[in-house]
N, C-alpha and C positions, 0 to 999 in steps of 0.2 A: 504493499500499500504505499503510495507516494504521499508525501506532505503537501500541504497547499501553500501556495505563495500568494501574498495579498496583492490586490491590484487596484486599490481604491484612490483613484486620482484625486477625489475631492479632499482627502485628508493629507495630501503631499504638498511639500513646498519645493521650489527649485533649489538645488545644492550641487556642488561640484563633487564629482566622483573622486575618491581617494585613489591613490596610485594602485593600492592593493585591489580594490574593486574594479578599476579600470582593467587591471590584468585578468581578473576573474571573468569580467565581462567579455573578453576576447578569447577566453579559453574554450575551445571546441567542447571539451567534456562537460564544462559548466553549462554551456548552452544547451547541450543534449539533456543534461539532468533537469534543467529548468523546464525544458520543452516537455519532458516525461512527467513533471509534477503538474502539468495541465496549464502552463501559461501561454497565452496567445500573443506574447509579445517576444521580441529579441531580448538577449540578456541586458543590454544597456537600458531598454525600456523597462524592464522588470525592476531594475534598481530605481529608475526615475519615478516609478509609481509606488514607491514605499511611503509609509506614513511618517509624516512630520519628524524629520531628523533631529531637529532641536529638542522636541518633546521627549525624545527616546533617550537623550543623553543620560539620564539617570540610570537607565538600564543597559546602556552599551558602553560609551566612552568612559564614563565615570567608573563603572564597575570593571571595565576591562583594564583600566590602569591601576587597579587597586594594589597591585604588587609593589608599587613604588613606595607606598606608605604603610601597607599592611603590617602590623607587628607579627613578628615569627615566634616560634617556639624558643624562648630564652635566647632573644636576638643577640644580646651582649655576649653570648658564648660562642655565636656562629664564627667558625674559622674557615669557611669557604666563602668565595665571592661569586654568586650565580651569574653575574654578567660576564665573568671570564670562563664560565664552565657551561655555556649553552643558553643562558638567559633564563628569566623567570618564565614559568608556565602559566599561560592564561586559561583559568578555569572555566570561563564561560564561553569558550570557543570550542566546545566539544558536545557530542551527543551524550545524553545519560537516560539510561532505563529507569523508570520510576515505579512501575507497576505491571503486571500481567494485564493485558487488555481485557480479558473476560472477568477481571474483579471489578471493573469500572461500571457504574450505572449509566445506561443510555437514556434515562428519562429525567435525570436532574444533573445539576452541576456536580463536579468532583473537585475538591480542594486538594492540592498537592504542594509539598514543600521540597525545595531543592537548594543547596548551599545558603540556607537562611532566607531564600527568596519564595514567596508565596504566589502560586499559580492557580488557575481554574481550568479545568478541561471539560468539554461537553461534545456530544455528538450532534451535528448539524442535521439540517432536512435532507442534505445529500449523503448522509451516512457517513460523513468524515469528522475527524476529531479537529477541534479548534482549541487553542491555548492562548490565554490572556493572563496578564498580571492581576492577581486577585484583588483588584482595587478599582472602584469606579471612579473616573476622572471628576465626577460631580462633587461628591462629598467624602470620598475616599472609603465608602462602605465596601465590605467584601462581596464581590460578585458571585462567590460560591454560595451565598445565602440566598441567591435569586432563583429564578426558575427558567426553564427552556420555553419560549413562545415562538412557534412556527420555525423552529430551527436555530433560532437566535437566542443570545443570553440576555435575559432581562434581570436587572438589578432589583433586588428585593427592597430597596429603600424608597426610590422614587420612580421605578419602572423604565429607566432608561435602557434601550435595547441595542446590543452589539452583535455585529457579524463576526465571523471567525478571523477576518482580516483586521479587526479592531475598530472598523468604521461604526460610528452611532448612526442608526437608522430610524430612532423614534425617541423623542422626549415628550412625554405626556403632557408635561406642564406648559410646553411652549404653545404659542398660537399656531392655529393650522394655516398651512401654506407657507409663505414666507420666502420660498425658492432658495437662491444662494445666500440669503440673509439669515436663514433659519439656524438657530444655535447648533443644531446636530450637524451642520455642515462645516463648522469651525473645527481645525485641527486639534484645538483643546478639548473637544468633546470625544476624541479617539482614545481607545484604550490601547495599551501596549500589547502587541500580538507576537507570538514566538513560533518558530518553526516547531512541527510535531510530525511524528511518523510512527507506524507499527512496523516492527521487524522481529521476526522469530517469535511472535505472540506477545511481545513487550511493547508498551507504549514509551516512546523516547521523546525528550524535549531538549532543545538546544536553548540554553538559558540566556539568550542575548536577542535583543530586538534592534531595530534600526535598519539603515539602508544596507549595510554590508553583511548583516547577519545571515539573511536568506541566501544570498550567493555562497557565502563561506560554509553554511550549512549543507547546501547542495553539492559542494566539492569534497566534503568529508564524510563518508559513510559510517554508520555506527560500527562500533567494535563488536562483530559477531564472529562465529566460527562454524564451518560447514558441517562438522560432525553432529552439531545440535539439531539439524533437519535432514540429515542423510538416512533414509529409511534402512540401509544396510547396517547402521549402528544401533544396537540395542538401547533402548531408552530414549531415542531421539524423538519419538512420538509423544513422550511424556511432556508435562508443563514443568515450569521453574518453580522450585520451592521458595516461599516468599516469607520474610520476617522484617519487622522493623524493631531494631534493637537497642537497648539502653547502653551502648558503647560507642565511642567516637570513632571516626573514620581511621585515624592513624593507628590506634591499637588493634583495631579489627583487620587492617591490611597487614601489619607486621605479624599478627597472630597467623594470618593465612599463608604467610611466607615462612612459617616455622612448623614443618610437619611433626618434628619431634615432640611437641606438647602433647599431641594425640595419645601417647603412651601413658601419660599421667592424668591429664585432664579428663580423658575418655577412657580411662582404666575400667575394664569390665564391660565395656559397651562394644567399641570397635578394635580396641588395643588391649594388651596387658602389660603392665609396668615391668614385671619380672622377665619380659620377653625381649627387653631393650638392648640394643647393640650399638656401638659407635656408628655415626652416620657421616661418612665423607660428603662435604657439600662445597661448591664453589660458584663464584659469580662468573658467568660466561659472557665474554664481550664487555662493552662499555656500559656505564650507567649514564643514561642520556635524559635530560630534562624533558625532551619531547617524546622520545620513543620508549622510555622506560628501561626495563633491565630483565635479565634472565639468571636463573640459578639452576644448577644441575646437582642431583644427589643420588646416592644409592638408597637401599632399603635400610630401615632403622629398627627391624625386628628380625629374630633368627629366621622366621618363615619367609619374610621378603627376600632376605640374602639367599635363602635356599631356592626361591623361585626367580632369582636373577633379575630382580626389580631395578630399573633405570628410569629416573624421573627428572622431568624438566618443569620448572615453574616460571612463568613469564608474567611480568607486570606490564600491562598496556594502560598508560594513563588515559583518562584520570581514575578509573574505577573498576578495571577489569583484571582478573587473574585467571589464566588458562593453565591447567595442570595436565601433564600427560604422563601416565604410568605405563611403561613397556616391560613386559614379562618375557622370560626366556621362552616360554611356550608360544609367543607370538601375540597373546592376548594384549589389548590396549585399553585403557580406561582414561578418557578425556573429561575434565571437569571445567565447566565455565562458571565462574563465580563474579557476580557483580556486587561491589561494595559501594554504595551510593551515599555520599555525604548529604544528610538531610539537614541537620543543623549541629552546632557543637554538642558532642555527647550522644548523638543519635545516628545510626546508620542503617540503611536498608539492605538486606542481602537477598539476592535471587540467585539460585544455584540450580545446576542441571548437570547430570551425568550421561555420558553415551560410551558404549563399550563395543569393541569389535573382537571376535575370535572367542566368543562365549561358547561353552558346551550347550547342547540342545536343551536340556532341562532349564538351566538358567535363563535361556531365551524365552522359554515359555512363562517363567515367572515374571519377567519384564512385560509380556504381553498381557498376563492376567492383571497385573498391577494397573495397566493402562485402561482397563474397562471398569474398574472399581469407581463408585461415585467419589468425585474429589473431596467432597466435605467429609468423607470418611478417612481417605488416605492422609489428608492434611493433618488429621489429629496425631498421627505418629510421626510428624516431621520437626518436633520441638527438642527432643531429647538432647542431642549433641549441642545445638546452640544454647540450650539451658545451661549445660556444663560450661561452655565458654563464658556465659554472662556471669557466672559466679566468680570468675577470676578477673575478666576484663573490665567490668565495671569499677571494682575496687581498685585494680592496678592503675586505671587511668587517672584516678584522683591522687594516687601516690606519685605518678609521674608529673602531674601538674605542680605538686607541692615540692618536687626535688630541686634543690638549688641550681642544678645545672641541666634539668630536663632529662632527655635521653642520654646525655653524656654521663650521667650517673649509673648507667647500665655498665656491667662488666661482661663482656662477650668474647670469652677466651677461645671457644671451639669452632670447629668447621660448621657445626650444626647451627651456628649463629649468623652464618654468612647471609641468609635471606633477610634477617633483621637489619643487618649492617648495610645491605644494599638498599633497603627501603629508606632508611633515614639519610643515606648519602644522596638518593634521589630527591627527596624532600627538600634538602638544603639546597640542591641545585635548581629546583623548581621554584624556589622563592621562600621556603621556610615554613609555610603553612597552607591550609586550604584557603581558597579564595572566597570566604564567607561574606555575605552582605553585611554593609554597615561596618566594615573593618573589624568584625568580631574576631575573637581568638578561639582556637580549638580548646582552650582551657577555661572558657566561659561555661562552666558546668553547673548543673543543677545540683542540689543537695544529693548525697548519697541514697539510693533507693533501698527499701526494705527487701528482704528476701522475697516476700510475696509479690511485691511489685516487679522485680526482676523476672519472675516466673508467670507474670500475668499474659497468659496466651491470647486473651481477647484483645488486650491492648496492643499486643505485639503483632497479632495476625488477623483475628476474626473480624474486627471492626472494618478491615479493608477488603476482606474477601467475600465476595457474593455467594460463592459456593458454600462456605461454612454457614454464613447467615441463613442460607436456604435449609440447610441441614438442621440447624438449631430450631428453625421455625417448624420444620416437619416434626421434630422431636416433641417440642412443646405441644403441637396439635394433637399428636399420638398420646402424650400424656393427658391431655384434657379429655380426650375421647375414652381412655381407659378408666379415668376418674368418673366421668359420666356413667360409663358402663357399670362400674362397680357400685355406684349409688343406686342405679335401676335394678341391679341384681339384688341388693340388699333390700330395697323396697319391695321387689316381687317375693322374696323369701318371707318377708314379714307378712304379707298378704296371705301367703299359703299357710303360714303357721297361725294366722289369726291374731298376730301380736298388735 
């Protein structure tokens, strides 16, 4: 599904193309992508038709340049100069997956948060998703509290209606008519619109608006992997596991680059601590601010050593980790893990496994799992992440309080190479996530209780339409059983003459 490109001439002003935009407009690949997105204009016209460049500056230029002033993790201890090692990483110029598409409501607006920025998405009358800043330009009310009217998004405060391109098409309080002088024709009545698309069953957002954003988004595809949709790989037909977790993006990412923790955090579930063996691990190639890094390692259990495991972990900025396990038998397991920075202290995870070379019986189990109701299978997807949260939520607060931040880590073994590579990358990339309003990753909420950490409704069910449907069905069945038991009791009483 291609994302939509705005083409509202009435909301645009004339402006000069930046050098980067001019190059993109002349790029044949960009022109083809824009044409595939449904644009009826050439690339230069598509840029010229964008919404009010000046009004978008708070969502584009200002936020794109946040790295120049954003506080880093314990910046006074930084001993690398990002400008000399690849430059800062621009967090808003990338695609982010936010939620499986089938979790979203198609009948009401869906609020979403990314990098501390608030968005609202909805499905319009053409069956396509639109994404706006979750803020009405009238009085700054959240548009997600509104409703969908004839495919447009209507603010719940005063009824202003917006198309997916951000254009305001109705202001109920305005005098009828008015033509070009109607308040809705003003560029100030436009909402900030963002590129959005669906890829491999996930809804993706490019969190930057403005003239250049649509062209840049068209020129950079989301980070996906072919195994996740290749029918020859077992598990490819399944959906992504989803949770929103009370741990920050940095500790979640370093944890994912540290396979050895599984022996102890997940002892008795997927690993056994007494089966641990030393694990050779090394950084392969460069640690690059734009391209990320890779680490290779061997097995870390006696069984994995016996099976000849060789593993490769790749970090693709800003939020993707691909892991490939290859065994001497020829079997391969590829994991795609998205770690999406929602706000300081909160990270969304979406994960999927695909396997080739499985024995026939194991293949049948994958197919069986695929036909079970999602609301039931999701109930069994929390255990490992629960165990991680018990550690990471508290660890993050200790990291925030440490005098030198991550430099207070002692990382003496090869098994720590993934963690070392991650922090080296983050320093090269600017030192911190590009949060809105120059927030810091250490702007954390108070430590949660054990019950709050394991609140599966807050972490999953409130976002998942499948689980909500299952809960509704269980409640209805419970009510029916209660009513049936009362009727049975009444019937028995009548028979006995009580």
